[in-house]
KEKE-3310 file (N, C-alpha, C; in steps of 0.2 Angstrom, whole numbers, plus 5000, padded with zeros to 4 digits):
npx = (4960:4975:4991:5005:5022:5033:5049:5055:5065:5079:5077:5071:5057:5041:5031:5014:5004:4988:4977:4962:4953:4953:4956:4966:4974:4985:4997:5006:5016:5032:5044:5054:5045:5046:5048:5035:5026:5025:5016:5004:5001:4990:4979:4965:4968:4961:4963:4976:4983:4989:5000:5007:5014:5028:5043:5049:5038:5030:5036:5034:5022:5017:5016:5003:4986:4980:4967:4964:4971:4973:4972:4977:4972:4960:4953:4942:4941:4935:4924:4927:4925:4934:4933:4932:4937:4936:4938:4944:4949:4961:4966:4982:4992:5009:5022:5021:5011:5001:4998:4990:4982:4977:4964:4959:4947:4940:4949:4959:4970:4982:4988:5001:5010:5023:5020:5019:5030:5038:5041:5044:5041:5037:5049:5048:5054:5056:5051:5035:5033:5027:5028:5018:5006:5009:5008:4995:4990:4995:4988:4975:4976:4978:4966:4960:4956:4967:4977:4986:5000:5007:5020:5028:5041:5053:5050:5034:5022:5011:4997:4994:5006:5013:5006:5010:5024:5030:5039:5034:5021:5019:5022:5012)
npy = (5053:5056:5049:5051:5046:5046:5043:5040:5042:5032:5019:5020:5021:5019:5032:5036:5047:5050:5060:5068:5080:5092:5085:5074:5058:5050:5037:5027:5037:5038:5045:5060:5072:5084:5082:5076:5086:5097:5091:5090:5102:5115:5107:5096:5085:5070:5058:5047:5032:5018:5004:4995:4995:4997:5006:5013:5015:5024:5035:5049:5052:5059:5072:5074:5076:5067:5061:5058:5047:5030:5013:4996:4996:5003:5001:4990:4974:4975:4985:5003:5021:5036:5052:5057:5044:5028:5011:4994:4986:4974:4961:4956:4948:4942:4947:4956:4957:4966:4969:4977:4978:4989:4990:4998:4996:5002:5009:5000:4998:4993:4994:4987:4988:4981:4968:4962:4963:4968:4953:4946:4943:4951:4950:4937:4935:4945:4952:4947:4943:4929:4915:4905:4913:4922:4914:4911:4923:4926:4916:4922:4934:4930:4928:4940:4951:4956:4970:4985:4985:4993:4993:4994:4997:4999:4995:4997:4984:4972:4963:4952:4949:4945:4934:4925:4925:4926:4917:4914:4914:4905:4893:4889)
npz = (4940:4948:4950:4960:4963:4976:4981:4997:5012:5020:5015:5003:5002:4994:4993:4990:4981:4979:4968:4966:4959:4970:4981:4991:4994:5004:5003:5013:5021:5021:5026:5026:5025:5019:5006:5002:5005:4995:4986:4992:4997:4999:4996:5000:5012:5012:5018:5025:5021:5028:5025:5033:5049:5049:5052:5041:5033:5040:5044:5042:5048:5059:5054:5049:5051:5064:5065:5052:5048:5043:5045:5050:5063:5062:5051:5043:5035:5018:5008:5007:5008:5007:5008:4991:4987:4983:4989:4992:5006:5009:5019:5021:5028:5033:5029:5039:5054:5053:5039:5026:5010:4998:4987:4972:4963:4953:4946:4943:4952:4964:4980:4988:4999:5008:5006:4992:4979:4964:4955:4967:4985:5001:5015:5027:5038:5048:5064:5068:5056:5045:5037:5033:5034:5024:5013:5012:5010:4998:4990:4992:4985:4973:4967:4963:4949:4936:4939:4941:4951:4965:4974:4991:4989:4976:4958:4950:4945:4937:4943:4935:4929:4940:4944:4933:4933:4945:4957:4969:4968:4958:4965:4972)
capx = (4964:4982:4995:5012:5026:5039:5054:5057:5069:5085:5076:5068:5050:5037:5025:5010:4999:4982:4974:4956:4951:4957:4957:4972:4975:4992:4998:5013:5021:5038:5049:5055:5039:5047:5047:5028:5022:5023:5011:4998:5000:4984:4974:4962:4970:4955:4966:4982:4982:4995:5000:5009:5017:5036:5045:5050:5032:5026:5041:5031:5015:5016:5015:4997:4980:4979:4960:4963:4976:4969:4976:4975:4968:4954:4950:4940:4942:4929:4924:4927:4926:4937:4932:4930:4941:4933:4943:4944:4954:4962:4971:4987:4998:5015:5028:5020:5004:4996:4998:4984:4983:4972:4963:4955:4945:4937:4955:4963:4976:4982:4994:5003:5015:5029:5017:5020:5035:5039:5045:5045:5036:5040:5052:5044:5059:5056:5046:5028:5032:5024:5028:5011:5001:5011:5006:4987:4989:4996:4982:4969:4977:4978:4959:4958:4958:4973:4978:4993:5002:5011:5023:5031:5048:5054:5045:5027:5021:5004:4995:4994:5013:5016:5003:5013:5031:5033:5040:5030:5014:5019:5023:5005)
capy = (5052:5057:5046:5053:5042:5049:5039:5043:5039:5028:5013:5022:5018:5022:5036:5037:5052:5050:5066:5069:5087:5095:5080:5069:5052:5048:5030:5026:5043:5034:5049:5066:5075:5090:5079:5075:5092:5100:5087:5090:5109:5119:5103:5093:5078:5066:5052:5044:5025:5014:4997:4992:5000:4997:5013:5015:5017:5029:5040:5056:5052:5064:5078:5073:5076:5060:5059:5055:5041:5024:5007:4990:4997:5007:4999:4983:4972:4976:4992:5009:5027:5041:5058:5054:5038:5021:5006:4989:4984:4967:4959:4952:4947:4938:4951:4959:4955:4971:4971:4978:4980:4993:4989:5003:4992:5006:5012:4994:4999:4989:4996:4981:4989:4976:4961:4960:4967:4965:4947:4943:4945:4954:4946:4935:4933:4950:4950:4948:4939:4923:4912:4902:4918:4924:4909:4912:4930:4925:4913:4926:4940:4927:4928:4946:4952:4960:4977:4988:4984:4998:4990:4998:4998:4997:4997:4994:4978:4970:4956:4946:4947:4941:4927:4922:4925:4927:4910:4913:4913:4898:4887:4888)
capz = (4946:4946:4955:4960:4968:4979:4985:5003:5017:5018:5012:4997:5002:4989:4996:4984:4982:4974:4968:4963:4959:4976:4987:4990:4998:5004:5005:5016:5021:5025:5029:5022:5024:5015:4999:5001:5006:4989:4982:4996:4999:4997:4994:5006:5013:5014:5022:5025:5022:5030:5023:5039:5053:5050:5053:5034:5030:5044:5047:5042:5050:5063:5050:5047:5056:5066:5064:5045:5047:5042:5044:5053:5069:5062:5045:5043:5028:5014:5004:5010:5004:5011:5003:4984:4985:4984:4988:4996:5011:5009:5024:5018:5033:5030:5030:5046:5056:5051:5032:5022:5003:4996:4980:4969:4957:4947:4943:4942:4955:4970:4984:4992:5004:5008:5004:4986:4975:4957:4955:4974:4990:5007:5019:5032:5044:5053:5070:5065:5049:5045:5030:5032:5033:5017:5008:5012:5007:4990:4987:4992:4981:4966:4965:4960:4942:4934:4942:4942:4958:4967:4980:4995:4987:4969:4953:4949:4941:4937:4946:4930:4928:4946:4943:4928:4933:4952:4959:4975:4965:4955:4969:4975)
cpx = (4971:4986:5002:5015:5032:5043:5056:5061:5075:5083:5072:5061:5046:5031:5021:5005:4994:4978:4968:4953:4956:4958:4963:4971:4982:4993:5005:5018:5027:5043:5049:5049:5040:5047:5039:5024:5020:5017:5004:4996:4994:4978:4971:4964:4964:4957:4973:4981:4989:4995:5002:5013:5025:5038:5046:5044:5028:5030:5038:5024:5013:5014:5007:4992:4979:4972:4959:4968:4972:4974:4973:4971:4961:4950:4948:4941:4935:4930:4924:4927:4928:4937:4929:4933:4938:4938:4941:4950:4955:4967:4976:4993:5003:5021:5027:5012:4999:4996:4991:4986:4976:4971:4957:4952:4943:4943:4960:4970:4976:4989:4996:5008:5021:5026:5019:5025:5035:5044:5047:5040:5041:5044:5047:5048:5059:5051:5039:5027:5030:5024:5021:5006:5003:5008:4998:4986:4990:4990:4976:4970:4976:4971:4956:4960:4964:4972:4985:4994:5008:5014:5026:5038:5049:5049:5038:5027:5013:5003:4996:5002:5016:5013:5007:5021:5034:5033:5036:5023:5013:5020:5017:5003)
cpy = (5053:5053:5049:5048:5046:5044:5043:5039:5035:5022:5014:5019:5022:5025:5037:5043:5052:5057:5066:5075:5090:5091:5075:5064:5050:5041:5030:5032:5041:5039:5055:5070:5081:5088:5078:5082:5096:5097:5088:5097:5112:5114:5100:5086:5074:5061:5050:5036:5022:5007:4993:4997:4999:5004:5017:5017:5022:5034:5047:5057:5057:5071:5079:5074:5068:5057:5056:5050:5034:5018:5001:4991:5000:5006:4992:4981:4973:4983:4998:5015:5032:5047:5055:5047:5032:5016:5000:4987:4976:4965:4954:4951:4942:4941:4954:4957:4960:4973:4972:4980:4984:4993:4994:4999:4996:5009:5006:4995:4995:4992:4991:4982:4984:4968:4958:4965:4964:4959:4944:4945:4948:4948:4944:4933:4939:4948:4952:4945:4932:4920:4908:4907:4921:4920:4910:4918:4930:4922:4917:4931:4937:4927:4934:4947:4956:4967:4979:4987:4989:4995:4996:5000:4996:4999:4994:4988:4977:4963:4951:4944:4943:4934:4923:4921:4924:4920:4909:4912:4907:4892:4884:4881)
cpz = (4944:4952:4954:4965:4970:4983:4991:5008:5015:5014:5006:4997:4997:4993:4990:4986:4977:4974:4964:4964:4965:4982:4985:4995:4998:5007:5007:5016:5025:5028:5024:5020:5019:5007:4997:5001:5000:4985:4985:4998:4996:4995:5001:5006:5016:5019:5021:5026:5023:5028:5029:5043:5054:5049:5046:5031:5034:5046:5047:5044:5054:5060:5048:5052:5058:5065:5056:5043:5048:5041:5048:5059:5068:5055:5045:5035:5024:5011:5009:5005:5009:5006:4996:4982:4988:4983:4993:5000:5011:5015:5021:5022:5030:5032:5037:5047:5054:5044:5029:5015:5002:4988:4977:4963:4951:4943:4941:4945:4962:4974:4989:4998:5003:5007:4998:4982:4968:4957:4962:4979:4996:5011:5025:5039:5049:5059:5067:5059:5050:5038:5028:5030:5026:5012:5007:5009:5000:4987:4987:4986:4973:4963:4962:4953:4942:4937:4942:4949:4960:4974:4985:4994:4980:4964:4953:4945:4940:4940:4941:4929:4934:4946:4938:4929:4940:4955:4965:4973:4962:4959:4972:4976)
residu = (MET:VAL:LEU:ASP:THR:ILE:SER:VAL:GLY:GLU:LEU:ARG:THR:ASN:CYS:TYR:ILE:LEU:THR:LEU:ASN:ASN:ASP:VAL:LEU:VAL:ILE:ASP:PRO:GLY:ASP:GLU:TYR:GLN:LYS:ILE:LYS:PRO:TYR:ILE:GLN:GLY:LYS:ASN:VAL:SER:GLY:VAL:LEU:ILE:THR:HIS:ASN:HIS:SER:ASP:HIS:ILE:GLY:ALA:ILE:ASP:ASN:PHE:ASN:GLN:ASP:CYS:ILE:TYR:GLY:PHE:LYS:ASN:LEU:LYS:VAL:GLY:MET:HIS:GLN:ILE:GLY:PRO:PHE:LYS:PHE:GLU:VAL:ILE:TYR:THR:PRO:GLY:HIS:ALA:GLU:ASP:CYS:LEU:THR:TYR:TYR:PHE:ALA:ASP:LYS:GLY:MET:MET:PHE:THR:GLY:ASP:PHE:LEU:PHE:ARG:GLY:THR:ILE:GLY:ARG:THR:ASP:PHE:GLU:GLY:GLY:ASN:PRO:SER:ALA:MET:LYS:ARG:SER:ILE:GLU:LYS:ILE:LYS:LYS:TYR:PRO:ASP:ALA:LEU:VAL:TYR:PRO:GLY:HIS:GLY:MET:SER:THR:SER:LEU:GLN:ALA:GLU:LYS:GLU:ASN:ASN:ILE:TYR:PHE:LEU:LYS:GLY)
# end
């Protein structure tokens, strides 16, 4: 599987494109569809995963077939397969009520949206944010094995690095 990261929109949201053979899975098409299009052109878009519905994560969503968009409203917690892509949906509220993390165990990859960043966590002072829910989400994610963490903004990290260095994980 190939992973491409495209920084899109004013807030430099990370849009991720997973490619396996001729199938692609798009995670958080934040904006600037013209930047995303070359990565998916001529390929089968198996699905579009949304980590949460803040505008900087869904700005280009209208450019995709609405039947292949998945998020809080139509994905249950647990294991899923969309096309050839197998992943676990983890409910991780705190930054927003509808935050989902996508964990690809077989690839050691986790897409956290604005729940978890390198060295910090997402803000909880926006509408729908909840510090108590964030603490519960952190405790939940701590139980997972090490994986590469791909956040909604900024650089990637690893779950192990966050467990060892992120003050919000250490407060526990």
